[in-house]
Backbone and ligand atoms as CSV (ligand in chain L), in Angstrom:
chain,resi,resn,atom,element,x,y,z
A,1,MET,N,N,-24.992,-3.633,4.810
A,1,MET,CA,C,-23.854,-4.770,4.796
A,1,MET,C,C,-24.145,-5.815,5.878
A,2,SER,N,N,-24.209,-7.052,5.428
A,2,SER,CA,C,-24.448,-8.014,6.569
A,2,SER,C,C,-23.403,-8.366,7.406
A,3,HIS,N,N,-22.241,-8.207,6.802
A,3,HIS,CA,C,-21.170,-8.329,7.611
A,3,HIS,C,C,-19.808,-7.584,7.053
A,4,GLY,N,N,-18.976,-7.000,7.876
A,4,GLY,CA,C,-17.884,-6.201,7.485
A,4,GLY,C,C,-16.626,-7.085,7.277
A,5,CYS,N,N,-15.444,-6.469,7.097
A,5,CYS,CA,C,-14.090,-6.993,7.096
A,5,CYS,C,C,-13.265,-6.036,7.880
A,6,LYS,N,N,-12.248,-6.524,8.503
A,6,LYS,CA,C,-11.323,-5.753,9.145
A,6,LYS,C,C,-10.189,-5.139,8.306
A,7,TYR,N,N,-9.860,-5.760,7.535
A,7,TYR,CA,C,-8.619,-5.366,6.677
A,7,TYR,C,C,-8.880,-4.811,5.369
A,8,LEU,N,N,-7.904,-3.831,4.855
A,8,LEU,CA,C,-7.797,-3.453,3.537
A,8,LEU,C,C,-6.396,-3.398,3.316
A,9,ILE,N,N,-6.005,-4.008,1.984
A,9,ILE,CA,C,-4.488,-4.021,1.710
A,9,ILE,C,C,-4.434,-3.123,0.417
A,10,LEU,N,N,-3.533,-2.258,0.281
A,10,LEU,CA,C,-3.384,-1.437,-0.916
A,10,LEU,C,C,-1.983,-1.861,-1.422
A,11,HIS,N,N,-1.948,-2.605,-2.725
A,11,HIS,CA,C,-0.747,-2.843,-3.304
A,11,HIS,C,C,-0.721,-2.590,-4.800
A,12,CYS,N,N,0.410,-2.858,-5.472
A,12,CYS,CA,C,0.563,-2.607,-6.819
A,12,CYS,C,C,-0.178,-3.510,-7.568
A,13,MET,N,N,-0.523,-3.137,-8.917
A,13,MET,CA,C,-1.165,-4.132,-9.772
A,13,MET,C,C,-0.244,-4.925,-10.551
A,14,ASP,N,N,1.182,-4.824,-10.319
A,14,ASP,CA,C,2.278,-5.748,-10.900
A,14,ASP,C,C,2.005,-7.018,-10.819
A,15,TYR,N,N,1.954,-7.810,-12.030
A,15,TYR,CA,C,1.634,-9.196,-12.004
A,15,TYR,C,C,2.763,-10.041,-11.268
A,16,ARG,N,N,3.983,-9.386,-11.198
A,16,ARG,CA,C,5.012,-10.224,-10.511
A,16,ARG,C,C,4.756,-10.350,-9.098
A,17,LEU,N,N,3.999,-9.635,-8.297
A,17,LEU,CA,C,3.710,-9.601,-6.954
A,17,LEU,C,C,2.568,-10.418,-6.539
A,18,GLN,N,N,1.558,-10.650,-7.382
A,18,GLN,CA,C,0.394,-11.272,-7.002
A,18,GLN,C,C,0.243,-12.532,-6.194
A,19,SER,N,N,1.122,-13.499,-6.646
A,19,SER,CA,C,1.061,-14.664,-6.002
A,19,SER,C,C,1.842,-14.612,-4.581
A,20,VAL,N,N,2.926,-13.670,-4.564
A,20,VAL,CA,C,3.675,-13.524,-3.285
A,20,VAL,C,C,2.672,-12.721,-2.302
A,21,ILE,N,N,1.981,-11.956,-2.783
A,21,ILE,CA,C,1.164,-11.216,-1.878
A,21,ILE,C,C,0.060,-12.108,-1.358
A,22,GLU,N,N,-0.574,-12.973,-2.274
A,22,GLU,CA,C,-1.603,-13.983,-1.818
A,22,GLU,C,C,-0.994,-14.822,-0.753
A,23,GLU,N,N,0.096,-15.349,-1.034
A,23,GLU,CA,C,0.684,-16.392,0.035
A,23,GLU,C,C,1.077,-15.362,1.452
A,24,TRP,N,N,1.375,-14.297,1.277
A,24,TRP,CA,C,1.793,-13.589,2.491
A,24,TRP,C,C,0.453,-13.201,3.296
A,25,LYS,N,N,-0.674,-12.877,2.558
A,25,LYS,CA,C,-1.847,-12.574,3.186
A,25,LYS,C,C,-2.253,-13.878,4.051
A,26,LYS,N,N,-1.882,-15.034,3.429
A,26,LYS,CA,C,-2.503,-16.322,4.144
A,26,LYS,C,C,-1.771,-16.448,5.443
A,27,THR,N,N,-0.271,-16.034,5.380
A,27,THR,CA,C,0.527,-16.163,6.540
A,27,THR,C,C,0.177,-15.328,7.648
A,28,LYS,N,N,-0.281,-14.127,7.108
A,28,LYS,CA,C,-0.616,-13.065,8.135
A,28,LYS,C,C,-1.994,-13.530,8.666
A,29,GLY,N,N,-2.680,-14.225,7.923
A,29,GLY,CA,C,-4.090,-14.695,8.541
A,29,GLY,C,C,-5.240,-13.601,8.192
A,30,VAL,N,N,-4.931,-12.885,7.093
A,30,VAL,CA,C,-5.830,-11.963,6.565
A,30,VAL,C,C,-6.542,-12.296,5.228
A,31,SER,N,N,-6.326,-13.489,4.662
A,31,SER,CA,C,-6.628,-13.715,3.338
A,31,SER,C,C,-8.068,-13.947,3.560
A,32,GLY,N,N,-8.853,-13.539,2.385
A,32,GLY,CA,C,-10.445,-13.530,2.307
A,32,GLY,C,C,-11.017,-12.385,3.022
A,33,ASP,N,N,-10.859,-12.235,4.390
A,33,ASP,CA,C,-11.446,-11.299,5.133
A,33,ASP,C,C,-10.714,-9.743,4.839
A,34,ILE,N,N,-10.747,-9.310,3.717
A,34,ILE,CA,C,-9.785,-8.173,3.415
A,34,ILE,C,C,-10.305,-7.555,2.075
A,35,ASP,N,N,-10.478,-6.301,2.197
A,35,ASP,CA,C,-10.672,-5.496,0.829
A,35,ASP,C,C,-9.213,-5.276,0.175
A,36,VAL,N,N,-9.316,-5.476,-1.134
A,36,VAL,CA,C,-8.108,-5.316,-1.915
A,36,VAL,C,C,-8.106,-4.215,-2.774
A,37,MET,N,N,-7.020,-3.483,-2.866
A,37,MET,CA,C,-7.035,-2.435,-3.870
A,37,MET,C,C,-5.510,-2.641,-4.474
A,38,SER,N,N,-5.731,-2.969,-5.873
A,38,SER,CA,C,-4.589,-3.269,-6.559
A,38,SER,C,C,-4.350,-2.182,-7.728
A,39,ILE,N,N,-3.510,-1.264,-7.437
A,39,ILE,CA,C,-3.406,-0.308,-8.404
A,39,ILE,C,C,-1.917,-0.027,-8.701
A,40,ALA,N,N,-1.650,0.671,-9.842
A,40,ALA,CA,C,-0.302,0.916,-10.240
A,40,ALA,C,C,0.356,1.957,-9.213
A,41,GLY,N,N,1.508,1.592,-8.599
A,41,GLY,CA,C,2.289,2.487,-7.797
A,41,GLY,C,C,1.862,2.444,-6.254
A,42,SER,N,N,0.733,1.674,-6.140
A,42,SER,CA,C,0.208,1.402,-4.783
A,42,SER,C,C,-0.064,2.771,-4.049
A,43,CYS,N,N,0.851,3.315,-3.138
A,43,CYS,CA,C,0.663,4.506,-2.398
A,43,CYS,C,C,0.913,5.776,-3.139
A,44,LYS,N,N,1.405,5.841,-4.207
A,44,LYS,CA,C,1.988,7.018,-4.927
A,44,LYS,C,C,0.807,7.941,-5.219
A,45,ASP,N,N,-0.223,7.643,-5.594
A,45,ASP,CA,C,-1.190,8.681,-5.965
A,45,ASP,C,C,-1.760,9.260,-4.636
A,46,LEU,N,N,-1.860,8.450,-3.552
A,46,LEU,CA,C,-2.463,9.023,-2.365
A,46,LEU,C,C,-1.401,9.794,-1.610
A,47,ALA,N,N,-0.001,9.502,-1.748
A,47,ALA,CA,C,0.923,10.325,-1.327
A,47,ALA,C,C,1.155,11.739,-2.027
A,48,ASN,N,N,0.947,11.537,-3.412
A,48,ASN,CA,C,0.891,12.763,-4.171
A,48,ASN,C,C,-0.299,13.746,-3.834
A,49,TYR,N,N,-1.566,13.084,-3.578
A,49,TYR,CA,C,-2.650,13.748,-3.332
A,49,TYR,C,C,-2.530,14.595,-1.833
A,50,ALA,N,N,-1.871,13.819,-1.034
A,50,ALA,CA,C,-1.560,14.368,0.379
A,50,ALA,C,C,-0.589,15.646,0.303
A,51,ILE,N,N,0.274,15.700,-0.702
A,51,ILE,CA,C,1.113,16.823,-0.770
A,51,ILE,C,C,0.484,17.769,-1.877
A,52,GLY,N,N,-0.606,17.608,-2.380
A,52,GLY,CA,C,-1.135,18.483,-3.401
A,52,GLY,C,C,-0.670,18.338,-4.917
A,53,THR,N,N,0.008,17.450,-5.215
A,53,THR,CA,C,0.396,17.302,-6.666
A,53,THR,C,C,-0.379,16.489,-7.355
A,54,CYS,N,N,-1.393,15.727,-6.924
A,54,CYS,CA,C,-2.190,14.808,-7.618
A,54,CYS,C,C,-3.636,15.184,-7.181
A,55,GLU,N,N,-4.434,15.604,-8.262
A,55,GLU,CA,C,-5.776,16.071,-8.021
A,55,GLU,C,C,-6.797,14.870,-7.602
A,56,SER,N,N,-6.263,13.711,-8.185
A,56,SER,CA,C,-7.169,12.402,-7.916
A,56,SER,C,C,-7.213,11.965,-6.402
A,57,ASN,N,N,-8.266,11.712,-5.980
A,57,ASN,CA,C,-8.337,11.299,-4.565
A,57,ASN,C,C,-9.130,9.883,-4.646
A,58,PHE,N,N,-8.989,9.205,-5.770
A,58,PHE,CA,C,-10.010,7.993,-5.945
A,58,PHE,C,C,-9.470,6.821,-4.840
A,59,VAL,N,N,-8.255,6.974,-4.387
A,59,VAL,CA,C,-7.737,5.916,-3.492
A,59,VAL,C,C,-8.431,6.185,-2.205
A,60,MET,N,N,-8.379,7.552,-1.736
A,60,MET,CA,C,-9.136,7.877,-0.570
A,60,MET,C,C,-10.432,7.683,-0.624
A,61,ALA,N,N,-11.066,7.862,-1.776
A,61,ALA,CA,C,-12.513,7.656,-1.832
A,61,ALA,C,C,-12.845,6.182,-1.575
A,62,MET,N,N,-12.163,5.153,-2.229
A,62,MET,CA,C,-12.293,3.818,-2.000
A,62,MET,C,C,-12.066,3.495,-0.415
A,63,ILE,N,N,-10.905,4.009,-0.034
A,63,ILE,CA,C,-10.580,3.639,1.460
A,63,ILE,C,C,-11.772,4.102,2.327
A,64,THR,N,N,-12.396,5.322,2.193
A,64,THR,CA,C,-13.504,5.804,2.915
A,64,THR,C,C,-14.609,4.923,2.631
A,65,LEU,N,N,-14.976,4.379,1.548
A,65,LEU,CA,C,-16.041,3.387,1.368
A,65,LEU,C,C,-15.878,2.161,2.247
A,66,ALA,N,N,-14.590,1.714,2.181
A,66,ALA,CA,C,-14.263,0.423,2.942
A,66,ALA,C,C,-14.385,0.693,4.533
A,67,TYR,N,N,-13.995,1.935,4.836
A,67,TYR,CA,C,-14.232,2.440,6.146
A,67,TYR,C,C,-15.541,2.562,6.574
A,68,GLU,N,N,-16.380,3.142,5.747
A,68,GLU,CA,C,-17.783,3.386,6.175
A,68,GLU,C,C,-18.816,2.133,6.030
A,69,LYS,N,N,-18.430,1.511,4.884
A,69,LYS,CA,C,-19.360,0.375,4.600
A,69,LYS,C,C,-19.049,-1.031,4.895
A,70,HIS,N,N,-17.758,-1.153,5.112
A,70,HIS,CA,C,-17.338,-2.510,5.466
A,70,HIS,C,C,-16.734,-2.485,7.020
A,71,GLY,N,N,-16.567,-1.316,7.552
A,71,GLY,CA,C,-16.129,-1.301,8.902
A,71,GLY,C,C,-14.609,-1.599,9.040
A,72,VAL,N,N,-13.934,-1.343,7.910
A,72,VAL,CA,C,-12.352,-1.558,7.739
A,72,VAL,C,C,-11.759,-0.830,8.791
A,73,ARG,N,N,-10.901,-1.212,9.509
A,73,ARG,CA,C,-10.056,-0.264,10.538
A,73,ARG,C,C,-8.670,-0.589,10.601
A,74,ASN,N,N,-8.251,-1.493,9.793
A,74,ASN,CA,C,-6.747,-1.817,9.575
A,74,ASN,C,C,-6.423,-1.852,8.177
A,75,ILE,N,N,-5.394,-1.072,7.908
A,75,ILE,CA,C,-5.024,-0.665,6.591
A,75,ILE,C,C,-3.531,-1.274,6.384
A,76,ILE,N,N,-3.446,-2.155,5.555
A,76,ILE,CA,C,-1.946,-2.560,5.149
A,76,ILE,C,C,-1.484,-1.717,3.879
A,77,LEU,N,N,-0.489,-0.964,4.083
A,77,LEU,CA,C,0.057,-0.240,2.851
A,77,LEU,C,C,1.435,-1.089,2.542
A,78,THR,N,N,1.507,-1.285,1.198
A,78,THR,CA,C,2.794,-1.959,0.715
A,78,THR,C,C,3.237,-0.964,-0.466
A,79,GLN,N,N,4.514,-0.980,-0.721
A,79,GLN,CA,C,5.277,-0.629,-1.860
A,79,GLN,C,C,6.413,-1.592,-2.299
A,80,HIS,N,N,6.560,-1.657,-3.488
A,80,HIS,CA,C,7.489,-2.643,-3.948
A,80,HIS,C,C,8.661,-1.939,-4.630
A,81,GLU,N,N,9.781,-2.613,-4.771
A,81,GLU,CA,C,10.978,-2.362,-5.428
A,81,GLU,C,C,10.752,-2.463,-6.872
A,82,ASP,N,N,11.447,-1.700,-7.748
A,82,ASP,CA,C,11.429,-1.728,-9.193
A,82,ASP,C,C,9.941,-1.622,-9.635
A,83,CYS,N,N,9.234,-0.701,-9.186
A,83,CYS,CA,C,7.843,-0.390,-9.620
A,83,CYS,C,C,7.766,0.388,-10.834
A,84,GLY,N,N,7.008,-0.012,-11.801
A,84,GLY,CA,C,6.829,0.574,-13.143
A,84,GLY,C,C,6.365,2.051,-13.053
A,85,ALA,N,N,5.427,2.108,-11.950
A,85,ALA,CA,C,4.890,3.474,-11.762
A,85,ALA,C,C,5.748,4.569,-11.431
A,86,TYR,N,N,6.918,4.284,-10.942
A,86,TYR,CA,C,8.066,5.067,-10.413
A,86,TYR,C,C,9.112,4.989,-11.506
A,87,GLY,N,N,8.909,4.345,-12.565
A,87,GLY,CA,C,9.951,4.248,-13.713
A,87,GLY,C,C,10.924,3.168,-13.515
A,88,GLY,N,N,10.642,2.282,-12.500
A,88,GLY,CA,C,11.542,1.092,-12.232
A,88,GLY,C,C,12.802,1.435,-11.618
A,89,LYS,N,N,13.721,0.600,-11.339
A,89,LYS,CA,C,14.963,0.710,-10.658
A,89,LYS,C,C,15.664,1.723,-11.197
A,90,THR,N,N,15.719,1.769,-12.575
A,90,THR,CA,C,16.529,2.762,-13.300
A,90,THR,C,C,16.383,4.124,-13.154
A,91,ALA,N,N,15.047,4.514,-12.633
A,91,ALA,CA,C,14.668,5.968,-12.329
A,91,ALA,C,C,15.376,6.409,-11.168
A,92,PHE,N,N,16.039,5.551,-10.516
A,92,PHE,CA,C,16.801,6.119,-9.230
A,92,PHE,C,C,18.189,6.078,-9.222
A,93,ALA,N,N,18.842,6.779,-8.551
A,93,ALA,CA,C,20.414,6.899,-8.361
A,93,ALA,C,C,20.846,5.584,-7.736
A,94,GLY,N,N,20.120,4.764,-7.053
A,94,GLY,CA,C,20.532,3.784,-6.422
A,94,GLY,C,C,19.525,3.153,-5.413
A,95,ASP,N,N,19.851,1.911,-4.764
A,95,ASP,CA,C,18.845,1.425,-3.956
A,95,ASP,C,C,18.353,2.245,-2.844
A,96,GLU,N,N,19.207,3.012,-2.123
A,96,GLU,CA,C,18.814,3.743,-0.967
A,96,GLU,C,C,17.982,4.843,-1.402
A,97,ALA,N,N,18.289,5.470,-2.631
A,97,ALA,CA,C,17.473,6.584,-3.140
A,97,ALA,C,C,15.995,6.041,-3.591
A,98,GLU,N,N,15.949,4.720,-4.066
A,98,GLU,CA,C,14.673,4.330,-4.410
A,98,GLU,C,C,13.735,3.993,-2.953
A,99,LYS,N,N,14.525,3.329,-2.161
A,99,LYS,CA,C,13.918,3.076,-0.761
A,99,LYS,C,C,13.482,4.257,-0.071
A,100,ALA,N,N,14.153,5.462,-0.145
A,100,ALA,CA,C,13.692,6.716,0.494
A,100,ALA,C,C,12.445,7.126,-0.117
A,101,LYS,N,N,12.437,7.087,-1.422
A,101,LYS,CA,C,11.320,7.564,-2.074
A,101,LYS,C,C,9.988,6.810,-1.887
A,102,VAL,N,N,10.106,5.422,-2.016
A,102,VAL,CA,C,8.907,4.637,-1.787
A,102,VAL,C,C,8.468,4.609,-0.278
A,103,VAL,N,N,9.440,4.512,0.623
A,103,VAL,CA,C,9.104,4.588,2.056
A,103,VAL,C,C,8.416,5.844,2.388
A,104,GLY,N,N,9.055,7.052,1.851
A,104,GLY,CA,C,8.524,8.318,2.091
A,104,GLY,C,C,7.084,8.402,1.658
A,105,ASP,N,N,6.803,7.914,0.506
A,105,ASP,CA,C,5.316,7.952,-0.025
A,105,ASP,C,C,4.478,7.078,0.714
A,106,MET,N,N,4.846,5.907,1.401
A,106,MET,CA,C,4.044,5.173,2.220
A,106,MET,C,C,3.852,6.029,3.352
A,107,ILE,N,N,4.790,6.598,3.883
A,107,ILE,CA,C,4.539,7.428,5.185
A,107,ILE,C,C,3.619,8.494,4.958
A,108,LYS,N,N,3.728,9.229,3.721
A,108,LYS,CA,C,2.814,10.276,3.602
A,108,LYS,C,C,1.252,9.829,3.286
A,109,ALA,N,N,1.273,8.755,2.800
A,109,ALA,CA,C,-0.069,8.030,2.392
A,109,ALA,C,C,-0.644,7.732,3.949
A,110,LYS,N,N,-0.015,7.113,4.802
A,110,LYS,CA,C,-0.287,6.885,6.216
A,110,LYS,C,C,-0.816,7.949,6.899
A,111,LYS,N,N,-0.080,9.118,6.808
A,111,LYS,CA,C,-0.441,10.266,7.460
A,111,LYS,C,C,-1.744,10.909,6.953
A,112,ALA,N,N,-1.986,10.700,5.763
A,112,ALA,CA,C,-3.139,11.181,5.114
A,112,ALA,C,C,-4.367,10.436,5.484
A,113,LEU,N,N,-4.199,9.228,5.662
A,113,LEU,CA,C,-5.191,8.327,6.232
A,113,LEU,C,C,-5.485,8.671,7.515
A,114,LEU,N,N,-4.470,8.935,8.525
A,114,LEU,CA,C,-4.666,9.063,9.844
A,114,LEU,C,C,-5.362,10.466,10.118
A,115,ASP,N,N,-5.003,11.354,9.126
A,115,ASP,CA,C,-5.434,12.821,9.278
A,115,ASP,C,C,-7.047,12.674,9.217
A,116,LYS,N,N,-7.667,11.800,8.221
A,116,LYS,CA,C,-8.938,11.709,8.094
A,116,LYS,C,C,-9.651,10.723,9.005
A,117,PHE,N,N,-8.959,9.611,9.304
A,117,PHE,CA,C,-9.533,8.584,10.273
A,117,PHE,C,C,-8.484,8.154,11.355
A,118,PRO,N,N,-8.486,8.981,12.328
A,118,PRO,CA,C,-7.347,8.765,13.527
A,118,PRO,C,C,-7.611,7.363,14.123
A,119,ASP,N,N,-8.653,6.594,14.070
A,119,ASP,CA,C,-8.727,5.506,14.676
A,119,ASP,C,C,-8.471,4.225,13.872
A,120,LEU,N,N,-7.822,4.511,12.572
A,120,LEU,CA,C,-7.167,3.475,11.802
A,120,LEU,C,C,-6.071,3.061,12.409
A,121,ARG,N,N,-5.729,1.784,12.195
A,121,ARG,CA,C,-4.466,1.078,12.466
A,121,ARG,C,C,-3.767,1.035,11.170
A,122,VAL,N,N,-2.754,1.533,10.845
A,122,VAL,CA,C,-2.017,1.435,9.571
A,122,VAL,C,C,-0.646,0.746,9.740
A,123,GLU,N,N,-0.463,-0.307,8.931
A,123,GLU,CA,C,0.803,-0.946,8.905
A,123,GLU,C,C,1.357,-0.766,7.512
A,124,MET,N,N,2.716,-0.759,7.563
A,124,MET,CA,C,3.402,-0.536,6.169
A,124,MET,C,C,4.501,-1.569,5.984
A,125,PHE,N,N,4.695,-2.073,4.756
A,125,PHE,CA,C,5.494,-3.051,4.379
A,125,PHE,C,C,6.071,-2.639,3.151
A,126,ARG,N,N,7.441,-2.867,2.888
A,126,ARG,CA,C,8.259,-2.662,1.595
A,126,ARG,C,C,8.346,-3.998,1.166
A,127,ILE,N,N,8.251,-4.217,-0.244
A,127,ILE,CA,C,8.321,-5.561,-0.762
A,127,ILE,C,C,9.637,-5.457,-1.498
A,128,LYS,N,N,10.544,-6.311,-1.083
A,128,LYS,CA,C,11.910,-6.006,-1.475
A,128,LYS,C,C,12.167,-7.226,-2.640
A,129,LEU,N,N,13.019,-6.994,-3.586
A,129,LEU,CA,C,13.565,-8.129,-4.381
A,129,LEU,C,C,14.481,-8.847,-3.566
A,130,ALA,N,N,14.455,-10.267,-3.746
A,130,ALA,CA,C,15.162,-11.030,-2.810
A,130,ALA,C,C,15.505,-12.359,-3.830
A,131,GLY,N,N,16.674,-12.188,-4.423
A,131,GLY,CA,C,17.058,-13.490,-5.312
A,131,GLY,C,C,16.028,-13.390,-6.500
A,132,GLU,N,N,15.506,-14.449,-6.634
A,132,GLU,CA,C,14.425,-14.644,-7.827
A,132,GLU,C,C,13.178,-14.249,-7.476
A,133,GLY,N,N,12.848,-13.970,-6.172
A,133,GLY,CA,C,11.636,-13.571,-5.735
A,133,GLY,C,C,11.495,-12.097,-4.875
A,134,TRP,N,N,10.551,-12.431,-3.939
A,134,TRP,CA,C,10.294,-11.132,-3.144
A,134,TRP,C,C,10.243,-11.294,-1.671
A,135,GLU,N,N,10.530,-10.437,-0.795
A,135,GLU,CA,C,10.124,-10.580,0.574
A,135,GLU,C,C,9.545,-9.104,1.063
A,136,PHE,N,N,8.872,-9.441,2.215
A,136,PHE,CA,C,8.188,-8.419,2.932
A,136,PHE,C,C,8.988,-7.790,4.063
A,137,GLU,N,N,9.196,-6.429,4.151
A,137,GLU,CA,C,9.979,-5.966,5.114
A,137,GLU,C,C,8.933,-4.861,5.966
A,138,ALA,N,N,8.847,-5.068,7.161
A,138,ALA,CA,C,7.948,-4.117,7.925
A,138,ALA,C,C,8.644,-2.678,7.973
A,139,VAL,N,N,7.924,-1.550,7.731
A,139,VAL,CA,C,8.542,-0.338,7.774
A,139,VAL,C,C,7.837,0.316,8.955
A,140,ASN,N,N,8.651,1.144,9.822
A,140,ASN,CA,C,8.144,1.973,10.801
A,140,ASN,C,C,8.399,3.479,10.480
A,141,ASP,N,N,7.525,4.334,10.985
A,141,ASP,CA,C,7.558,5.715,10.637
A,141,ASP,C,C,8.076,6.459,11.627
L,1,ZN,ZN,ZN,4.583,-1.437,-9.192
């Protein structure tokens, strides 16, 4: 590799989010210099892998590649509301139940990453519905 990058972002494949995420990356100053993983449910599979209910570790495999080959040390995890991979909003009893589930999955994913790579810096953001659009909310564990 001639040069690496500092960041990796994991976000959902959902078409509704892509332009919002692109703009947010520019605001954060990470646009371009970033590995991008765009998969259904974002952290869902990694969280399930961490607790042993999903055999696939392809997310971890790709992040390992980014860590080893690109020198990535900053991971941005995101989860959004009304995610089809979770069955959408109607799969939950209410907004708080939905928030608890997706934030919980992000935290499990973060822990799995830090267990493997303790020198990673992992930030978490929930992408909330806001009127006709979306907004990013930082999440702390
Ligand atoms: Zn989604």
